[in-house]
Gaussian input, Z-matrix of N, CA and C with variables (Angstrom, degrees):
# hf/3-21g

backbone

0 1
 N
 C     1     B1
 C     2     B2     1     A1
 N     3     B3     2     A2     1     D1
 C     4     B4     3     A3     2     D2
 C     5     B5     4     A4     3     D3
 N     6     B6     5     A5     4     D4
 C     7     B7     6     A6     5     D5
 C     8     B8     7     A7     6     D6
 N     9     B9     8     A8     7     D7
 C    10    B10     9     A9     8     D8
 C    11    B11    10    A10     9     D9
 N    12    B12    11    A11    10    D10
 C    13    B13    12    A12    11    D11
 C    14    B14    13    A13    12    D12
 N    15    B15    14    A14    13    D13
 C    16    B16    15    A15    14    D14
 C    17    B17    16    A16    15    D15
 N    18    B18    17    A17    16    D16
 C    19    B19    18    A18    17    D17
 C    20    B20    19    A19    18    D18
 N    21    B21    20    A20    19    D19
 C    22    B22    21    A21    20    D20
 C    23    B23    22    A22    21    D21
 N    24    B24    23    A23    22    D22
 C    25    B25    24    A24    23    D23
 C    26    B26    25    A25    24    D24
 N    27    B27    26    A26    25    D25
 C    28    B28    27    A27    26    D26
 C    29    B29    28    A28    27    D27
 N    30    B30    29    A29    28    D28
 C    31    B31    30    A30    29    D29
 C    32    B32    31    A31    30    D30
 N    33    B33    32    A32    31    D31
 C    34    B34    33    A33    32    D32
 C    35    B35    34    A34    33    D33
 N    36    B36    35    A35    34    D34
 C    37    B37    36    A36    35    D35
 C    38    B38    37    A37    36    D36
 N    39    B39    38    A38    37    D37
 C    40    B40    39    A39    38    D38
 C    41    B41    40    A40    39    D39
 N    42    B42    41    A41    40    D40
 C    43    B43    42    A42    41    D41
 C    44    B44    43    A43    42    D42
 N    45    B45    44    A44    43    D43
 C    46    B46    45    A45    44    D44
 C    47    B47    46    A46    45    D45
 N    48    B48    47    A47    46    D46
 C    49    B49    48    A48    47    D47
 C    50    B50    49    A49    48    D48
 N    51    B51    50    A50    49    D49
 C    52    B52    51    A51    50    D50
 C    53    B53    52    A52    51    D51
 N    54    B54    53    A53    52    D52
 C    55    B55    54    A54    53    D53
 C    56    B56    55    A55    54    D54
 N    57    B57    56    A56    55    D55
 C    58    B58    57    A57    56    D56
 C    59    B59    58    A58    57    D57
 N    60    B60    59    A59    58    D58
 C    61    B61    60    A60    59    D59
 C    62    B62    61    A61    60    D60
 N    63    B63    62    A62    61    D61
 C    64    B64    63    A63    62    D62
 C    65    B65    64    A64    63    D63
 N    66    B66    65    A65    64    D64
 C    67    B67    66    A66    65    D65
 C    68    B68    67    A67    66    D66
 N    69    B69    68    A68    67    D67
 C    70    B70    69    A69    68    D68
 C    71    B71    70    A70    69    D69
 N    72    B72    71    A71    70    D70
 C    73    B73    72    A72    71    D71
 C    74    B74    73    A73    72    D72
 N    75    B75    74    A74    73    D73
 C    76    B76    75    A75    74    D74
 C    77    B77    76    A76    75    D75
 N    78    B78    77    A77    76    D76
 C    79    B79    78    A78    77    D77
 C    80    B80    79    A79    78    D78
 N    81    B81    80    A80    79    D79
 C    82    B82    81    A81    80    D80
 C    83    B83    82    A82    81    D81
 N    84    B84    83    A83    82    D82
 C    85    B85    84    A84    83    D83
 C    86    B86    85    A85    84    D84
 N    87    B87    86    A86    85    D85
 C    88    B88    87    A87    86    D86
 C    89    B89    88    A88    87    D87
 N    90    B90    89    A89    88    D88
 C    91    B91    90    A90    89    D89
 C    92    B92    91    A91    90    D90
 N    93    B93    92    A92    91    D91
 C    94    B94    93    A93    92    D92
 C    95    B95    94    A94    93    D93
 N    96    B96    95    A95    94    D94
 C    97    B97    96    A96    95    D95
 C    98    B98    97    A97    96    D96
 N    99    B99    98    A98    97    D97
 C   100   B100    99    A99    98    D98
 C   101   B101   100   A100    99    D99
 N   102   B102   101   A101   100   D100
 C   103   B103   102   A102   101   D101
 C   104   B104   103   A103   102   D102
 N   105   B105   104   A104   103   D103
 C   106   B106   105   A105   104   D104
 C   107   B107   106   A106   105   D105
 N   108   B108   107   A107   106   D106
 C   109   B109   108   A108   107   D107
 C   110   B110   109   A109   108   D108
 N   111   B111   110   A110   109   D109
 C   112   B112   111   A111   110   D110
 C   113   B113   112   A112   111   D111
 N   114   B114   113   A113   112   D112
 C   115   B115   114   A114   113   D113
 C   116   B116   115   A115   114   D114
 N   117   B117   116   A116   115   D115
 C   118   B118   117   A117   116   D116
 C   119   B119   118   A118   117   D117
 N   120   B120   119   A119   118   D118
 C   121   B121   120   A120   119   D119
 C   122   B122   121   A121   120   D120
 N   123   B123   122   A122   121   D121
 C   124   B124   123   A123   122   D122
 C   125   B125   124   A124   123   D123
 N   126   B126   125   A125   124   D124
 C   127   B127   126   A126   125   D125
 C   128   B128   127   A127   126   D126
 N   129   B129   128   A128   127   D127
 C   130   B130   129   A129   128   D128
 C   131   B131   130   A130   129   D129
 N   132   B132   131   A131   130   D130
 C   133   B133   132   A132   131   D131
 C   134   B134   133   A133   132   D132
 N   135   B135   134   A134   133   D133
 C   136   B136   135   A135   134   D134
 C   137   B137   136   A136   135   D135
 N   138   B138   137   A137   136   D136
 C   139   B139   138   A138   137   D137
 C   140   B140   139   A139   138   D138
 N   141   B141   140   A140   139   D139
 C   142   B142   141   A141   140   D140
 C   143   B143   142   A142   141   D141
 N   144   B144   143   A143   142   D142
 C   145   B145   144   A144   143   D143
 C   146   B146   145   A145   144   D144
 N   147   B147   146   A146   145   D145
 C   148   B148   147   A147   146   D146
 C   149   B149   148   A148   147   D147
 N   150   B150   149   A149   148   D148
 C   151   B151   150   A150   149   D149
 C   152   B152   151   A151   150   D150
 N   153   B153   152   A152   151   D151
 C   154   B154   153   A153   152   D152
 C   155   B155   154   A154   153   D153
 N   156   B156   155   A155   154   D154
 C   157   B157   156   A156   155   D155
 C   158   B158   157   A157   156   D156
 N   159   B159   158   A158   157   D157
 C   160   B160   159   A159   158   D158
 C   161   B161   160   A160   159   D159
 N   162   B162   161   A161   160   D160
 C   163   B163   162   A162   161   D161
 C   164   B164   163   A163   162   D162
 N   165   B165   164   A164   163   D163
 C   166   B166   165   A165   164   D164
 C   167   B167   166   A166   165   D165
 N   168   B168   167   A167   166   D166
 C   169   B169   168   A168   167   D167
 C   170   B170   169   A169   168   D168
 N   171   B171   170   A170   169   D169
 C   172   B172   171   A171   170   D170
 C   173   B173   172   A172   171   D171
 N   174   B174   173   A173   172   D172
 C   175   B175   174   A174   173   D173
 C   176   B176   175   A175   174   D174
 N   177   B177   176   A176   175   D175
 C   178   B178   177   A177   176   D176
 C   179   B179   178   A178   177   D177
 N   180   B180   179   A179   178   D178
 C   181   B181   180   A180   179   D179
 C   182   B182   181   A181   180   D180
 N   183   B183   182   A182   181   D181
 C   184   B184   183   A183   182   D182
 C   185   B185   184   A184   183   D183
 N   186   B186   185   A185   184   D184
 C   187   B187   186   A186   185   D185
 C   188   B188   187   A187   186   D186
 N   189   B189   188   A188   187   D187
 C   190   B190   189   A189   188   D188
 C   191   B191   190   A190   189   D189
 N   192   B192   191   A191   190   D190
 C   193   B193   192   A192   191   D191
 C   194   B194   193   A193   192   D192
 N   195   B195   194   A194   193   D193
 C   196   B196   195   A195   194   D194
 C   197   B197   196   A196   195   D195
 N   198   B198   197   A197   196   D196
 C   199   B199   198   A198   197   D197
 C   200   B200   199   A199   198   D198
 N   201   B201   200   A200   199   D199
 C   202   B202   201   A201   200   D200
 C   203   B203   202   A202   201   D201

   B1=1.4462
   B2=1.5323
   B3=1.2985
   B4=1.4570
   B5=1.5248
   B6=1.3016
   B7=1.4715
   B8=1.5200
   B9=1.3126
   B10=1.4582
   B11=1.5257
   B12=1.3049
   B13=1.4695
   B14=1.5257
   B15=1.3272
   B16=1.4629
   B17=1.5229
   B18=1.3478
   B19=1.4678
   B20=1.5259
   B21=1.3113
   B22=1.4638
   B23=1.5235
   B24=1.3211
   B25=1.4719
   B26=1.5245
   B27=1.3338
   B28=1.4665
   B29=1.5303
   B30=1.3431
   B31=1.4694
   B32=1.5291
   B33=1.3220
   B34=1.4667
   B35=1.5272
   B36=1.3317
   B37=1.4661
   B38=1.5234
   B39=1.3438
   B40=1.4623
   B41=1.5203
   B42=1.3168
   B43=1.4554
   B44=1.5217
   B45=1.3286
   B46=1.4594
   B47=1.5264
   B48=1.3414
   B49=1.4710
   B50=1.5203
   B51=1.3060
   B52=1.4636
   B53=1.5299
   B54=1.3245
   B55=1.4591
   B56=1.5336
   B57=1.3262
   B58=1.4694
   B59=1.5329
   B60=1.3107
   B61=1.4619
   B62=1.5156
   B63=1.3184
   B64=1.4565
   B65=1.5269
   B66=1.3121
   B67=1.4678
   B68=1.5242
   B69=1.3204
   B70=1.4679
   B71=1.5257
   B72=1.2948
   B73=1.4571
   B74=1.5254
   B75=1.2999
   B76=1.4586
   B77=1.5241
   B78=1.2971
   B79=1.4525
   B80=1.5275
   B81=1.3376
   B82=1.4760
   B83=1.5207
   B84=1.3278
   B85=1.4602
   B86=1.5300
   B87=1.3363
   B88=1.4534
   B89=1.5132
   B90=1.3325
   B91=1.4591
   B92=1.5231
   B93=1.2976
   B94=1.4566
   B95=1.5235
   B96=1.3164
   B97=1.4578
   B98=1.5257
   B99=1.3322
   B100=1.4588
   B101=1.5191
   B102=1.3289
   B103=1.4591
   B104=1.5259
   B105=1.3152
   B106=1.4581
   B107=1.5242
   B108=1.3163
   B109=1.4675
   B110=1.5280
   B111=1.3130
   B112=1.4524
   B113=1.5107
   B114=1.3327
   B115=1.4582
   B116=1.5180
   B117=1.3151
   B118=1.4554
   B119=1.5268
   B120=1.3085
   B121=1.4757
   B122=1.5235
   B123=1.3312
   B124=1.4529
   B125=1.5239
   B126=1.3323
   B127=1.4683
   B128=1.5246
   B129=1.3320
   B130=1.4543
   B131=1.5310
   B132=1.3191
   B133=1.4685
   B134=1.5263
   B135=1.3202
   B136=1.4699
   B137=1.5239
   B138=1.3264
   B139=1.4652
   B140=1.5231
   B141=1.3301
   B142=1.4623
   B143=1.5345
   B144=1.3277
   B145=1.4834
   B146=1.5210
   B147=1.3235
   B148=1.4692
   B149=1.5291
   B150=1.3262
   B151=1.4607
   B152=1.5321
   B153=1.3283
   B154=1.4682
   B155=1.5222
   B156=1.3259
   B157=1.4628
   B158=1.5184
   B159=1.3255
   B160=1.4645
   B161=1.5237
   B162=1.3261
   B163=1.4612
   B164=1.5264
   B165=1.3319
   B166=1.4647
   B167=1.5266
   B168=1.3166
   B169=1.4637
   B170=1.5274
   B171=1.3261
   B172=1.4618
   B173=1.5259
   B174=1.3043
   B175=1.4625
   B176=1.5227
   B177=1.3097
   B178=1.4588
   B179=1.5372
   B180=1.3391
   B181=1.4692
   B182=1.5289
   B183=1.3205
   B184=1.4578
   B185=1.5258
   B186=1.3276
   B187=1.4597
   B188=1.5225
   B189=1.2977
   B190=1.4475
   B191=1.5185
   B192=1.3317
   B193=1.4650
   B194=1.5137
   B195=1.3189
   B196=1.4620
   B197=1.5169
   B198=1.3121
   B199=1.4697
   B200=1.5236
   B201=1.3421
   B202=1.4566
   B203=1.4455
   A1=108.58
   A2=116.36
   A3=121.68
   A4=109.89
   A5=115.45
   A6=121.42
   A7=108.72
   A8=116.18
   A9=121.55
   A10=109.12
   A11=115.73
   A12=121.41
   A13=109.92
   A14=116.03
   A15=120.71
   A16=111.70
   A17=116.91
   A18=120.18
   A19=110.92
   A20=115.67
   A21=120.36
   A22=110.65
   A23=116.91
   A24=120.55
   A25=110.46
   A26=117.65
   A27=120.30
   A28=110.65
   A29=117.59
   A30=120.09
   A31=110.30
   A32=117.05
   A33=120.68
   A34=110.52
   A35=116.45
   A36=120.75
   A37=111.08
   A38=116.78
   A39=120.59
   A40=111.73
   A41=117.55
   A42=120.53
   A43=109.88
   A44=116.29
   A45=121.65
   A46=111.40
   A47=116.09
   A48=122.01
   A49=108.68
   A50=117.60
   A51=120.95
   A52=112.12
   A53=117.56
   A54=121.43
   A55=112.17
   A56=116.98
   A57=121.82
   A58=112.43
   A59=117.67
   A60=120.99
   A61=115.24
   A62=117.66
   A63=120.63
   A64=110.93
   A65=115.43
   A66=120.11
   A67=109.63
   A68=115.62
   A69=120.70
   A70=106.51
   A71=114.93
   A72=120.23
   A73=109.56
   A74=115.97
   A75=120.51
   A76=109.00
   A77=115.85
   A78=121.35
   A79=109.02
   A80=117.54
   A81=120.08
   A82=113.45
   A83=117.46
   A84=120.68
   A85=111.76
   A86=116.16
   A87=119.59
   A88=114.66
   A89=116.71
   A90=119.70
   A91=109.94
   A92=115.16
   A93=120.91
   A94=108.13
   A95=116.00
   A96=121.26
   A97=108.06
   A98=118.64
   A99=121.56
   A100=114.43
   A101=117.98
   A102=119.87
   A103=113.26
   A104=117.86
   A105=119.45
   A106=109.51
   A107=115.91
   A108=121.16
   A109=110.32
   A110=114.73
   A111=120.63
   A112=112.47
   A113=114.44
   A114=121.91
   A115=110.19
   A116=115.97
   A117=119.98
   A118=108.16
   A119=117.03
   A120=120.47
   A121=111.06
   A122=117.36
   A123=121.02
   A124=111.54
   A125=116.57
   A126=120.64
   A127=110.65
   A128=116.67
   A129=121.50
   A130=110.95
   A131=117.09
   A132=121.17
   A133=111.15
   A134=116.94
   A135=120.82
   A136=110.83
   A137=117.17
   A138=120.25
   A139=110.09
   A140=117.81
   A141=120.94
   A142=110.26
   A143=116.63
   A144=119.96
   A145=111.13
   A146=117.26
   A147=121.04
   A148=110.51
   A149=117.11
   A150=120.59
   A151=110.63
   A152=117.25
   A153=120.85
   A154=110.80
   A155=116.31
   A156=119.97
   A157=111.40
   A158=116.70
   A159=120.07
   A160=109.59
   A161=116.78
   A162=120.11
   A163=110.83
   A164=116.73
   A165=120.88
   A166=112.92
   A167=117.09
   A168=120.26
   A169=114.43
   A170=117.55
   A171=119.92
   A172=114.90
   A173=117.63
   A174=120.60
   A175=111.38
   A176=116.40
   A177=121.90
   A178=114.78
   A179=119.41
   A180=118.33
   A181=113.50
   A182=117.90
   A183=121.58
   A184=113.50
   A185=116.90
   A186=118.93
   A187=110.79
   A188=114.24
   A189=121.38
   A190=107.28
   A191=116.92
   A192=120.30
   A193=109.16
   A194=116.08
   A195=121.64
   A196=107.76
   A197=116.89
   A198=121.19
   A199=109.57
   A200=114.05
   A201=123.08
   A202=113.64
   D1=125.90
   D2=-179.41
   D3=-87.05
   D4=131.95
   D5=177.88
   D6=-104.60
   D7=137.99
   D8=176.49
   D9=-94.64
   D10=172.13
   D11=176.22
   D12=-55.11
   D13=-46.14
   D14=-177.67
   D15=-64.72
   D16=-38.46
   D17=177.50
   D18=-60.77
   D19=-44.29
   D20=-178.51
   D21=-66.52
   D22=-42.26
   D23=179.01
   D24=-63.57
   D25=-40.52
   D26=177.78
   D27=-63.13
   D28=-40.74
   D29=177.13
   D30=-62.85
   D31=-37.59
   D32=177.07
   D33=-63.93
   D34=-40.69
   D35=179.03
   D36=-62.02
   D37=-44.99
   D38=179.31
   D39=-68.69
   D40=-29.58
   D41=176.60
   D42=-70.01
   D43=-40.16
   D44=-179.83
   D45=-69.05
   D46=-43.14
   D47=179.50
   D48=-133.87
   D49=111.10
   D50=-178.75
   D51=-62.47
   D52=-23.27
   D53=-178.97
   D54=-98.68
   D55=22.06
   D56=-177.15
   D57=-55.26
   D58=-36.91
   D59=-176.61
   D60=-84.65
   D61=-5.81
   D62=-179.20
   D63=-89.49
   D64=133.03
   D65=179.60
   D66=-86.30
   D67=133.04
   D68=175.71
   D69=-106.65
   D70=113.96
   D71=-179.53
   D72=-85.38
   D73=144.45
   D74=177.01
   D75=-79.83
   D76=135.50
   D77=179.54
   D78=-68.53
   D79=132.02
   D80=-179.73
   D81=-58.44
   D82=-27.38
   D83=-179.21
   D84=-80.72
   D85=-5.37
   D86=177.61
   D87=91.76
   D88=3.43
   D89=179.53
   D90=-74.90
   D91=150.01
   D92=177.75
   D93=-114.16
   D94=137.47
   D95=178.95
   D96=-116.39
   D97=87.54
   D98=-172.18
   D99=-66.82
   D100=-21.48
   D101=-176.46
   D102=-100.41
   D103=7.64
   D104=177.50
   D105=-86.41
   D106=151.63
   D107=-178.39
   D108=-75.55
   D109=153.86
   D110=176.38
   D111=110.98
   D112=166.59
   D113=-178.91
   D114=-132.80
   D115=150.29
   D116=172.23
   D117=-77.19
   D118=167.78
   D119=178.67
   D120=-59.50
   D121=-39.99
   D122=-179.81
   D123=-65.00
   D124=-42.19
   D125=178.29
   D126=-64.44
   D127=-41.42
   D128=179.90
   D129=-64.26
   D130=-42.45
   D131=178.61
   D132=-64.99
   D133=-39.21
   D134=179.72
   D135=-64.07
   D136=-43.92
   D137=178.87
   D138=-64.99
   D139=-41.67
   D140=179.46
   D141=-61.38
   D142=-42.29
   D143=178.13
   D144=-62.65
   D145=-42.85
   D146=179.42
   D147=-62.85
   D148=-45.90
   D149=-179.14
   D150=-66.90
   D151=-33.93
   D152=176.33
   D153=-63.51
   D154=-42.83
   D155=178.66
   D156=-64.29
   D157=-42.84
   D158=178.83
   D159=-62.59
   D160=-45.51
   D161=-179.78
   D162=-61.84
   D163=-49.70
   D164=-175.95
   D165=-65.32
   D166=-33.94
   D167=-175.37
   D168=-95.08
   D169=-29.88
   D170=-172.25
   D171=-114.47
   D172=-25.04
   D173=-175.35
   D174=-106.36
   D175=-54.80
   D176=-174.01
   D177=-54.93
   D178=-40.06
   D179=-179.71
   D180=-62.16
   D181=-18.70
   D182=-175.60
   D183=-108.71
   D184=11.49
   D185=-179.05
   D186=-132.91
   D187=165.95
   D188=178.90
   D189=-133.23
   D190=129.55
   D191=178.15
   D192=-79.45
   D193=139.75
   D194=176.81
   D195=-95.43
   D196=124.02
   D197=179.58
   D198=-116.95
   D199=128.78
   D200=174.15
   D201=42.19

């Protein structure tokens, strides 16, 4: 199975946060639930950007993708 850059970055995100794929909805009353599972869209984007930087700077220069 061939993995793409995006596949690897997504695996890194899930490794960093097991609840990466869970959506955390904001309470209409404005309350925050810091111990509930899930991430907001902004939190998810921030983690993806961080993992992309780590991959591009620390992993990718030392690997070669296998194609077909």
